[in-house]
C-alpha beads as a LAMMPS data file, in Angstrom:
LAMMPS data file: protein, C-alpha beads

372 atoms
371 bonds

1 atom types
1 bond types

-500.0 500.0 xlo xhi
-500.0 500.0 ylo yhi
-500.0 500.0 zlo zhi

Masses

1 110.0

Atoms # bond

1 1 1 -412.920 -12.355 466.502
2 1 1 -411.230 -13.229 469.703
3 1 1 -406.708 -13.409 469.588
4 1 1 -407.449 -16.046 471.515
5 1 1 -407.873 -20.067 471.222
6 1 1 -409.234 -22.091 473.753
7 1 1 -408.117 -25.509 472.841
8 1 1 -408.021 -28.863 475.194
9 1 1 -404.086 -30.089 474.774
10 1 1 -403.025 -33.469 475.788
11 1 1 -400.032 -33.208 477.270
12 1 1 -400.005 -36.505 478.964
13 1 1 -401.281 -40.284 479.533
14 1 1 -405.017 -39.334 480.624
15 1 1 -404.172 -36.279 481.156
16 1 1 -405.846 -32.521 479.609
17 1 1 -405.210 -29.331 480.006
18 1 1 -407.085 -26.357 478.499
19 1 1 -404.432 -23.972 477.452
20 1 1 -405.004 -20.735 474.998
21 1 1 -403.537 -20.232 471.520
22 1 1 -403.112 -17.292 469.648
23 1 1 -405.087 -17.204 466.846
24 1 1 -402.642 -17.629 463.545
25 1 1 -402.403 -15.407 461.064
26 1 1 -404.337 -17.407 457.548
27 1 1 -401.928 -17.503 454.514
28 1 1 -403.900 -16.702 451.337
29 1 1 -403.776 -20.983 451.061
30 1 1 -404.892 -21.325 454.160
31 1 1 -408.852 -20.801 456.006
32 1 1 -409.235 -21.339 459.363
33 1 1 -412.649 -23.230 460.432
34 1 1 -414.724 -22.847 463.955
35 1 1 -415.124 -26.209 465.043
36 1 1 -418.725 -27.332 465.837
37 1 1 -418.086 -30.867 466.766
38 1 1 -415.436 -32.781 467.093
39 1 1 -416.088 -36.738 466.846
40 1 1 -414.668 -38.825 469.699
41 1 1 -414.122 -42.759 468.434
42 1 1 -412.386 -45.501 470.414
43 1 1 -408.882 -45.221 468.705
44 1 1 -409.172 -41.904 470.595
45 1 1 -409.230 -44.005 474.122
46 1 1 -405.816 -45.853 472.849
47 1 1 -403.871 -41.890 472.266
48 1 1 -404.953 -40.916 474.994
49 1 1 -404.333 -43.569 477.829
50 1 1 -401.322 -44.164 475.500
51 1 1 -399.317 -41.599 473.609
52 1 1 -397.236 -42.213 471.203
53 1 1 -395.077 -39.202 472.238
54 1 1 -394.412 -36.814 474.417
55 1 1 -395.646 -33.803 472.710
56 1 1 -398.571 -31.636 473.826
57 1 1 -400.919 -32.913 471.247
58 1 1 -405.039 -31.174 471.097
59 1 1 -406.860 -34.646 469.540
60 1 1 -410.165 -34.915 468.066
61 1 1 -409.696 -35.843 464.294
62 1 1 -413.500 -35.863 463.127
63 1 1 -413.894 -32.888 462.596
64 1 1 -417.052 -30.367 461.670
65 1 1 -417.205 -26.633 461.343
66 1 1 -417.902 -23.167 460.173
67 1 1 -414.947 -21.521 457.478
68 1 1 -414.830 -18.019 459.520
69 1 1 -411.722 -17.042 457.369
70 1 1 -410.381 -18.140 453.561
71 1 1 -407.930 -17.106 451.412
72 1 1 -408.283 -16.164 447.473
73 1 1 -406.698 -18.971 447.249
74 1 1 -407.743 -21.733 449.030
75 1 1 -411.638 -20.467 448.602
76 1 1 -410.675 -20.989 444.617
77 1 1 -409.013 -24.293 445.203
78 1 1 -412.171 -25.669 446.784
79 1 1 -414.371 -24.031 445.497
80 1 1 -415.407 -23.155 449.064
81 1 1 -416.594 -19.980 450.698
82 1 1 -416.637 -17.659 454.160
83 1 1 -419.858 -19.901 455.577
84 1 1 -419.847 -23.206 454.092
85 1 1 -420.118 -25.845 456.820
86 1 1 -417.997 -28.930 455.680
87 1 1 -416.291 -32.710 457.296
88 1 1 -412.438 -32.122 457.410
89 1 1 -410.931 -35.862 456.872
90 1 1 -407.937 -36.017 459.283
91 1 1 -405.265 -36.546 456.523
92 1 1 -403.210 -34.384 455.521
93 1 1 -401.030 -35.617 452.048
94 1 1 -398.670 -34.425 450.227
95 1 1 -400.418 -34.798 446.893
96 1 1 -397.510 -35.120 445.348
97 1 1 -396.333 -38.662 445.856
98 1 1 -397.172 -42.668 443.730
99 1 1 -400.218 -42.596 446.428
100 1 1 -401.495 -39.335 446.097
101 1 1 -401.818 -39.086 443.051
102 1 1 -403.830 -42.185 442.942
103 1 1 -406.582 -40.817 445.371
104 1 1 -404.974 -42.957 448.314
105 1 1 -403.985 -39.839 450.562
106 1 1 -404.462 -42.217 453.790
107 1 1 -401.542 -43.702 452.769
108 1 1 -399.176 -40.762 452.088
109 1 1 -395.973 -40.807 453.980
110 1 1 -397.139 -36.907 454.865
111 1 1 -399.654 -37.615 457.249
112 1 1 -398.291 -41.012 458.899
113 1 1 -397.208 -40.343 461.980
114 1 1 -395.716 -43.629 463.096
115 1 1 -393.094 -43.392 460.327
116 1 1 -393.047 -39.904 459.824
117 1 1 -392.077 -37.080 462.908
118 1 1 -393.212 -34.384 461.396
119 1 1 -396.241 -35.969 459.507
120 1 1 -399.454 -34.317 459.768
121 1 1 -402.867 -35.385 460.871
122 1 1 -405.466 -33.559 462.530
123 1 1 -405.775 -35.225 465.884
124 1 1 -402.508 -36.616 465.875
125 1 1 -400.216 -33.551 465.085
126 1 1 -397.992 -31.977 467.945
127 1 1 -399.483 -28.529 469.130
128 1 1 -395.599 -27.332 468.557
129 1 1 -395.627 -27.064 465.261
130 1 1 -396.695 -23.922 463.227
131 1 1 -400.079 -22.421 463.556
132 1 1 -401.118 -25.231 466.891
133 1 1 -404.271 -25.331 465.676
134 1 1 -404.036 -29.115 464.985
135 1 1 -407.438 -30.916 466.517
136 1 1 -410.915 -30.508 466.479
137 1 1 -410.667 -30.496 470.333
138 1 1 -410.030 -26.573 470.165
139 1 1 -412.812 -23.536 469.158
140 1 1 -410.733 -23.282 465.988
141 1 1 -408.726 -25.539 463.124
142 1 1 -406.361 -24.325 460.913
143 1 1 -406.731 -25.671 457.330
144 1 1 -403.980 -25.382 455.235
145 1 1 -404.126 -26.636 451.466
146 1 1 -403.307 -29.731 451.290
147 1 1 -406.246 -30.020 453.775
148 1 1 -409.256 -32.334 453.051
149 1 1 -412.504 -30.910 453.076
150 1 1 -416.344 -31.820 452.152
151 1 1 -419.141 -29.704 451.918
152 1 1 -422.166 -30.511 454.192
153 1 1 -425.173 -30.785 452.356
154 1 1 -428.271 -28.504 452.855
155 1 1 -430.215 -30.051 455.677
156 1 1 -427.345 -32.121 457.171
157 1 1 -427.327 -30.603 461.053
158 1 1 -423.377 -29.970 462.341
159 1 1 -424.020 -33.135 464.606
160 1 1 -425.179 -35.120 462.176
161 1 1 -422.269 -34.433 459.964
162 1 1 -420.121 -35.379 463.389
163 1 1 -420.831 -39.164 461.637
164 1 1 -419.129 -39.328 458.973
165 1 1 -416.319 -40.601 459.847
166 1 1 -417.247 -44.022 461.104
167 1 1 -419.833 -44.195 458.584
168 1 1 -417.686 -43.555 455.375
169 1 1 -415.347 -46.328 457.611
170 1 1 -418.572 -48.926 457.417
171 1 1 -418.629 -48.061 453.582
172 1 1 -415.142 -48.415 452.884
173 1 1 -414.665 -51.764 455.003
174 1 1 -417.751 -53.371 454.336
175 1 1 -418.535 -52.049 450.402
176 1 1 -414.997 -51.737 448.720
177 1 1 -412.707 -53.803 451.027
178 1 1 -414.935 -56.819 451.670
179 1 1 -416.672 -56.215 448.727
180 1 1 -420.119 -56.572 450.523
181 1 1 -422.965 -56.720 448.012
182 1 1 -426.281 -57.218 446.528
183 1 1 -427.405 -60.863 448.180
184 1 1 -424.269 -61.092 451.079
185 1 1 -424.464 -63.023 454.346
186 1 1 -422.720 -60.684 457.089
187 1 1 -421.767 -61.547 460.262
188 1 1 -420.584 -57.773 462.269
189 1 1 -418.727 -58.164 465.581
190 1 1 -419.218 -55.572 467.190
191 1 1 -422.030 -52.847 467.407
192 1 1 -420.387 -50.035 468.721
193 1 1 -420.172 -46.923 466.567
194 1 1 -417.829 -48.844 464.144
195 1 1 -420.321 -51.710 463.636
196 1 1 -423.563 -49.919 463.545
197 1 1 -422.197 -47.892 460.358
198 1 1 -421.742 -50.961 458.988
199 1 1 -424.736 -52.658 458.978
200 1 1 -426.296 -49.470 457.222
201 1 1 -423.961 -49.617 454.638
202 1 1 -424.704 -53.368 454.146
203 1 1 -428.445 -52.776 454.375
204 1 1 -427.664 -50.460 451.393
205 1 1 -425.716 -52.668 449.607
206 1 1 -428.076 -55.408 449.310
207 1 1 -427.540 -57.758 452.170
208 1 1 -429.307 -60.572 452.312
209 1 1 -428.864 -61.503 455.964
210 1 1 -426.840 -59.258 458.452
211 1 1 -425.920 -60.568 461.904
212 1 1 -424.339 -58.376 464.763
213 1 1 -422.567 -60.160 467.850
214 1 1 -422.378 -58.223 470.927
215 1 1 -422.089 -59.034 474.959
216 1 1 -425.193 -58.300 477.477
217 1 1 -423.271 -55.172 477.873
218 1 1 -424.151 -53.822 474.289
219 1 1 -428.061 -54.730 475.051
220 1 1 -429.094 -51.174 473.694
221 1 1 -426.655 -51.481 470.392
222 1 1 -427.788 -54.879 469.393
223 1 1 -431.124 -53.208 469.378
224 1 1 -430.293 -50.200 467.228
225 1 1 -428.487 -52.401 464.840
226 1 1 -431.813 -54.258 464.346
227 1 1 -433.931 -51.198 464.726
228 1 1 -430.794 -49.826 461.915
229 1 1 -431.602 -53.384 459.483
230 1 1 -429.994 -56.501 461.070
231 1 1 -431.548 -59.709 460.542
232 1 1 -430.126 -60.774 463.550
233 1 1 -428.405 -60.100 467.302
234 1 1 -426.371 -62.432 468.813
235 1 1 -425.420 -61.519 473.017
236 1 1 -421.152 -64.020 473.039
237 1 1 -422.406 -63.925 476.461
238 1 1 -425.093 -65.964 476.655
239 1 1 -425.008 -68.359 473.774
240 1 1 -422.618 -70.204 471.340
241 1 1 -422.233 -67.350 468.516
242 1 1 -420.745 -69.870 466.404
243 1 1 -423.761 -72.521 466.089
244 1 1 -426.069 -69.721 466.031
245 1 1 -424.305 -68.494 462.863
246 1 1 -424.216 -72.187 460.987
247 1 1 -428.266 -71.862 462.512
248 1 1 -428.622 -68.862 461.089
249 1 1 -427.751 -69.459 457.212
250 1 1 -428.282 -73.481 457.188
251 1 1 -425.251 -74.676 458.010
252 1 1 -423.289 -72.906 455.242
253 1 1 -421.641 -69.610 457.408
254 1 1 -421.751 -66.039 455.712
255 1 1 -419.738 -64.285 452.995
256 1 1 -417.855 -61.880 454.895
257 1 1 -416.694 -61.226 458.708
258 1 1 -416.077 -57.496 459.552
259 1 1 -414.559 -56.946 462.843
260 1 1 -414.923 -54.334 464.463
261 1 1 -414.417 -55.647 468.333
262 1 1 -412.079 -53.654 471.325
263 1 1 -410.557 -55.339 473.733
264 1 1 -412.421 -58.915 473.348
265 1 1 -408.920 -60.633 471.772
266 1 1 -408.373 -63.264 469.685
267 1 1 -411.672 -64.709 470.233
268 1 1 -413.481 -62.460 467.476
269 1 1 -411.501 -63.372 464.562
270 1 1 -411.353 -67.582 465.578
271 1 1 -414.639 -66.952 465.663
272 1 1 -414.442 -65.976 462.399
273 1 1 -412.866 -68.310 460.749
274 1 1 -415.006 -70.881 461.856
275 1 1 -417.906 -68.863 460.350
276 1 1 -416.934 -68.855 457.325
277 1 1 -418.576 -69.901 454.785
278 1 1 -416.376 -73.304 453.545
279 1 1 -414.520 -72.008 450.365
280 1 1 -413.392 -68.011 449.680
281 1 1 -414.441 -66.154 451.661
282 1 1 -413.579 -62.564 453.464
283 1 1 -412.402 -61.299 456.475
284 1 1 -411.662 -57.733 457.390
285 1 1 -410.249 -56.927 460.516
286 1 1 -408.278 -53.800 462.195
287 1 1 -405.147 -55.214 463.980
288 1 1 -405.692 -54.444 467.061
289 1 1 -403.186 -57.410 468.645
290 1 1 -399.698 -56.907 468.248
291 1 1 -399.639 -60.858 468.399
292 1 1 -401.917 -63.708 467.225
293 1 1 -400.241 -67.145 469.602
294 1 1 -400.717 -70.315 467.790
295 1 1 -402.893 -68.472 464.465
296 1 1 -404.640 -71.432 462.709
297 1 1 -402.944 -70.787 459.214
298 1 1 -404.151 -73.717 458.062
299 1 1 -407.465 -73.186 458.604
300 1 1 -407.448 -70.264 457.126
301 1 1 -405.347 -71.593 453.604
302 1 1 -407.549 -74.549 453.775
303 1 1 -411.279 -72.356 454.003
304 1 1 -409.381 -70.440 450.983
305 1 1 -409.758 -67.022 453.585
306 1 1 -408.950 -63.777 452.498
307 1 1 -407.783 -61.521 455.064
308 1 1 -407.180 -57.977 455.130
309 1 1 -406.871 -55.050 457.136
310 1 1 -409.432 -51.868 457.393
311 1 1 -407.634 -49.085 456.663
312 1 1 -409.700 -45.121 456.753
313 1 1 -411.399 -44.198 454.802
314 1 1 -411.650 -42.719 450.243
315 1 1 -412.357 -39.914 449.494
316 1 1 -416.117 -41.181 447.369
317 1 1 -416.438 -43.237 450.888
318 1 1 -417.250 -40.012 452.486
319 1 1 -419.385 -38.483 450.025
320 1 1 -421.154 -41.828 450.085
321 1 1 -421.516 -40.888 453.674
322 1 1 -422.741 -37.359 453.465
323 1 1 -425.290 -38.681 450.634
324 1 1 -426.764 -40.919 452.674
325 1 1 -426.718 -38.700 455.852
326 1 1 -428.867 -36.301 453.615
327 1 1 -431.634 -39.256 452.616
328 1 1 -432.522 -39.375 455.756
329 1 1 -433.606 -43.114 454.917
330 1 1 -432.104 -44.648 458.012
331 1 1 -432.461 -42.951 461.420
332 1 1 -429.245 -42.228 461.750
333 1 1 -429.215 -39.489 464.641
334 1 1 -429.357 -42.223 467.225
335 1 1 -425.852 -42.853 466.859
336 1 1 -425.385 -39.489 467.881
337 1 1 -425.856 -40.801 471.829
338 1 1 -423.936 -38.168 474.332
339 1 1 -422.107 -34.714 473.793
340 1 1 -419.816 -32.927 476.381
341 1 1 -418.023 -29.404 476.273
342 1 1 -414.950 -28.381 475.814
343 1 1 -413.905 -28.335 479.518
344 1 1 -414.740 -31.794 479.647
345 1 1 -412.693 -33.888 477.522
346 1 1 -411.145 -35.953 480.031
347 1 1 -415.254 -37.574 480.673
348 1 1 -415.763 -37.461 477.596
349 1 1 -413.150 -40.405 476.648
350 1 1 -413.275 -42.041 479.139
351 1 1 -417.383 -42.553 477.898
352 1 1 -416.144 -43.525 474.824
353 1 1 -413.432 -46.296 477.181
354 1 1 -416.734 -46.832 478.632
355 1 1 -416.430 -46.142 481.764
356 1 1 -419.986 -45.057 483.199
357 1 1 -422.986 -45.483 480.590
358 1 1 -423.115 -48.408 479.014
359 1 1 -425.452 -47.383 476.134
360 1 1 -422.708 -45.020 474.683
361 1 1 -422.114 -45.329 470.851
362 1 1 -421.159 -42.173 469.276
363 1 1 -419.688 -39.141 471.303
364 1 1 -419.676 -35.811 469.994
365 1 1 -417.172 -33.078 471.200
366 1 1 -419.077 -29.529 471.462
367 1 1 -416.347 -26.742 471.879
368 1 1 -418.901 -24.448 471.673
369 1 1 -421.339 -26.071 474.342
370 1 1 -420.592 -23.838 477.320
371 1 1 -420.994 -20.518 475.524
372 1 1 -424.473 -21.640 473.748

Bonds

1 1 1 2
2 1 2 3
3 1 3 4
4 1 4 5
5 1 5 6
6 1 6 7
7 1 7 8
8 1 8 9
9 1 9 10
10 1 10 11
11 1 11 12
12 1 12 13
13 1 13 14
14 1 14 15
15 1 15 16
16 1 16 17
17 1 17 18
18 1 18 19
19 1 19 20
20 1 20 21
21 1 21 22
22 1 22 23
23 1 23 24
24 1 24 25
25 1 25 26
26 1 26 27
27 1 27 28
28 1 28 29
29 1 29 30
30 1 30 31
31 1 31 32
32 1 32 33
33 1 33 34
34 1 34 35
35 1 35 36
36 1 36 37
37 1 37 38
38 1 38 39
39 1 39 40
40 1 40 41
41 1 41 42
42 1 42 43
43 1 43 44
44 1 44 45
45 1 45 46
46 1 46 47
47 1 47 48
48 1 48 49
49 1 49 50
50 1 50 51
51 1 51 52
52 1 52 53
53 1 53 54
54 1 54 55
55 1 55 56
56 1 56 57
57 1 57 58
58 1 58 59
59 1 59 60
60 1 60 61
61 1 61 62
62 1 62 63
63 1 63 64
64 1 64 65
65 1 65 66
66 1 66 67
67 1 67 68
68 1 68 69
69 1 69 70
70 1 70 71
71 1 71 72
72 1 72 73
73 1 73 74
74 1 74 75
75 1 75 76
76 1 76 77
77 1 77 78
78 1 78 79
79 1 79 80
80 1 80 81
81 1 81 82
82 1 82 83
83 1 83 84
84 1 84 85
85 1 85 86
86 1 86 87
87 1 87 88
88 1 88 89
89 1 89 90
90 1 90 91
91 1 91 92
92 1 92 93
93 1 93 94
94 1 94 95
95 1 95 96
96 1 96 97
97 1 97 98
98 1 98 99
99 1 99 100
100 1 100 101
101 1 101 102
102 1 102 103
103 1 103 104
104 1 104 105
105 1 105 106
106 1 106 107
107 1 107 108
108 1 108 109
109 1 109 110
110 1 110 111
111 1 111 112
112 1 112 113
113 1 113 114
114 1 114 115
115 1 115 116
116 1 116 117
117 1 117 118
118 1 118 119
119 1 119 120
120 1 120 121
121 1 121 122
122 1 122 123
123 1 123 124
124 1 124 125
125 1 125 126
126 1 126 127
127 1 127 128
128 1 128 129
129 1 129 130
130 1 130 131
131 1 131 132
132 1 132 133
133 1 133 134
134 1 134 135
135 1 135 136
136 1 136 137
137 1 137 138
138 1 138 139
139 1 139 140
140 1 140 141
141 1 141 142
142 1 142 143
143 1 143 144
144 1 144 145
145 1 145 146
146 1 146 147
147 1 147 148
148 1 148 149
149 1 149 150
150 1 150 151
151 1 151 152
152 1 152 153
153 1 153 154
154 1 154 155
155 1 155 156
156 1 156 157
157 1 157 158
158 1 158 159
159 1 159 160
160 1 160 161
161 1 161 162
162 1 162 163
163 1 163 164
164 1 164 165
165 1 165 166
166 1 166 167
167 1 167 168
168 1 168 169
169 1 169 170
170 1 170 171
171 1 171 172
172 1 172 173
173 1 173 174
174 1 174 175
175 1 175 176
176 1 176 177
177 1 177 178
178 1 178 179
179 1 179 180
180 1 180 181
181 1 181 182
182 1 182 183
183 1 183 184
184 1 184 185
185 1 185 186
186 1 186 187
187 1 187 188
188 1 188 189
189 1 189 190
190 1 190 191
191 1 191 192
192 1 192 193
193 1 193 194
194 1 194 195
195 1 195 196
196 1 196 197
197 1 197 198
198 1 198 199
199 1 199 200
200 1 200 201
201 1 201 202
202 1 202 203
203 1 203 204
204 1 204 205
205 1 205 206
206 1 206 207
207 1 207 208
208 1 208 209
209 1 209 210
210 1 210 211
211 1 211 212
212 1 212 213
213 1 213 214
214 1 214 215
215 1 215 216
216 1 216 217
217 1 217 218
218 1 218 219
219 1 219 220
220 1 220 221
221 1 221 222
222 1 222 223
223 1 223 224
224 1 224 225
225 1 225 226
226 1 226 227
227 1 227 228
228 1 228 229
229 1 229 230
230 1 230 231
231 1 231 232
232 1 232 233
233 1 233 234
234 1 234 235
235 1 235 236
236 1 236 237
237 1 237 238
238 1 238 239
239 1 239 240
240 1 240 241
241 1 241 242
242 1 242 243
243 1 243 244
244 1 244 245
245 1 245 246
246 1 246 247
247 1 247 248
248 1 248 249
249 1 249 250
250 1 250 251
251 1 251 252
252 1 252 253
253 1 253 254
254 1 254 255
255 1 255 256
256 1 256 257
257 1 257 258
258 1 258 259
259 1 259 260
260 1 260 261
261 1 261 262
262 1 262 263
263 1 263 264
264 1 264 265
265 1 265 266
266 1 266 267
267 1 267 268
268 1 268 269
269 1 269 270
270 1 270 271
271 1 271 272
272 1 272 273
273 1 273 274
274 1 274 275
275 1 275 276
276 1 276 277
277 1 277 278
278 1 278 279
279 1 279 280
280 1 280 281
281 1 281 282
282 1 282 283
283 1 283 284
284 1 284 285
285 1 285 286
286 1 286 287
287 1 287 288
288 1 288 289
289 1 289 290
290 1 290 291
291 1 291 292
292 1 292 293
293 1 293 294
294 1 294 295
295 1 295 296
296 1 296 297
297 1 297 298
298 1 298 299
299 1 299 300
300 1 300 301
301 1 301 302
302 1 302 303
303 1 303 304
304 1 304 305
305 1 305 306
306 1 306 307
307 1 307 308
308 1 308 309
309 1 309 310
310 1 310 311
311 1 311 312
312 1 312 313
313 1 313 314
314 1 314 315
315 1 315 316
316 1 316 317
317 1 317 318
318 1 318 319
319 1 319 320
320 1 320 321
321 1 321 322
322 1 322 323
323 1 323 324
324 1 324 325
325 1 325 326
326 1 326 327
327 1 327 328
328 1 328 329
329 1 329 330
330 1 330 331
331 1 331 332
332 1 332 333
333 1 333 334
334 1 334 335
335 1 335 336
336 1 336 337
337 1 337 338
338 1 338 339
339 1 339 340
340 1 340 341
341 1 341 342
342 1 342 343
343 1 343 344
344 1 344 345
345 1 345 346
346 1 346 347
347 1 347 348
348 1 348 349
349 1 349 350
350 1 350 351
351 1 351 352
352 1 352 353
353 1 353 354
354 1 354 355
355 1 355 356
356 1 356 357
357 1 357 358
358 1 358 359
359 1 359 360
360 1 360 361
361 1 361 362
362 1 362 363
363 1 363 364
364 1 364 365
365 1 365 366
366 1 366 367
367 1 367 368
368 1 368 369
369 1 369 370
370 1 370 371
371 1 371 372
């Protein structure tokens, strides 16, 4: 094994440098992952353009790879061995607090970089911290005892497993947070990787009508939404979206609205409020806007709408995502549209951000592509 590890490091806003780090000594309760795939999402685009802090960071929080070195205690605790392919969640909880004991380690302060400057979370942690390799845009990733790992089923390729994060988010937000189930009617706004993953989750759950909105730029994605199980697609730049939703639902409106848009302002939320049924509808939002002037609170309360926040995924949702990928029921490989090598991290992130290709869904970073 090489003595140096090559990684792409974010050194400032919109700036990446290739750097070498010494291969870390792995403790008995730790392991080393050879990264095969690191997925890139819209959050990476935001963090790249406007880093939350100045320290150098190896980004990449959707990570899949093979364990190449594992301490005895790590292997016993995780039930894993060298040579196993695993998906690694980005959360690194303390596993002592109330949240962790409830299985909700995503809420643990030890992994919340927003409130804890010493937090550990893959793709968000300073490379100055011990072991350095805290992101997937690197040849290797350090796994401590409290990393959250999932063994990838046999027959699921590394690149397909790279879809676990968006797919698990789709399962969590649609099925758990919003309660989509048999005979539900659903409006999914935004046909990116999250929206398309939610199409699959809602279809699997038995939703009776799945409507997906997008723009003319999303033509290819809207076509893919239909292929994955959407019943109707709406180009909001060419049609009156609210009128179409009401036509499709016979004037009733939908049970659930899932907002997966990016950079669309307040319009999707306002549409969602109007598109929900007369009483007791549910809307799941990502909270992209810092503020919402003139929010129609009166209409929300009159319609008794429940607004819930989309926040990551649970262990169970990741396991269900892996099962879904292994089943082959949906052509999920079509979500993986672009891949880049380590030296092209900057271009990869900008591609996800909409620079260049218009048919982008999910982008994979392959740290070893140059040596393939």
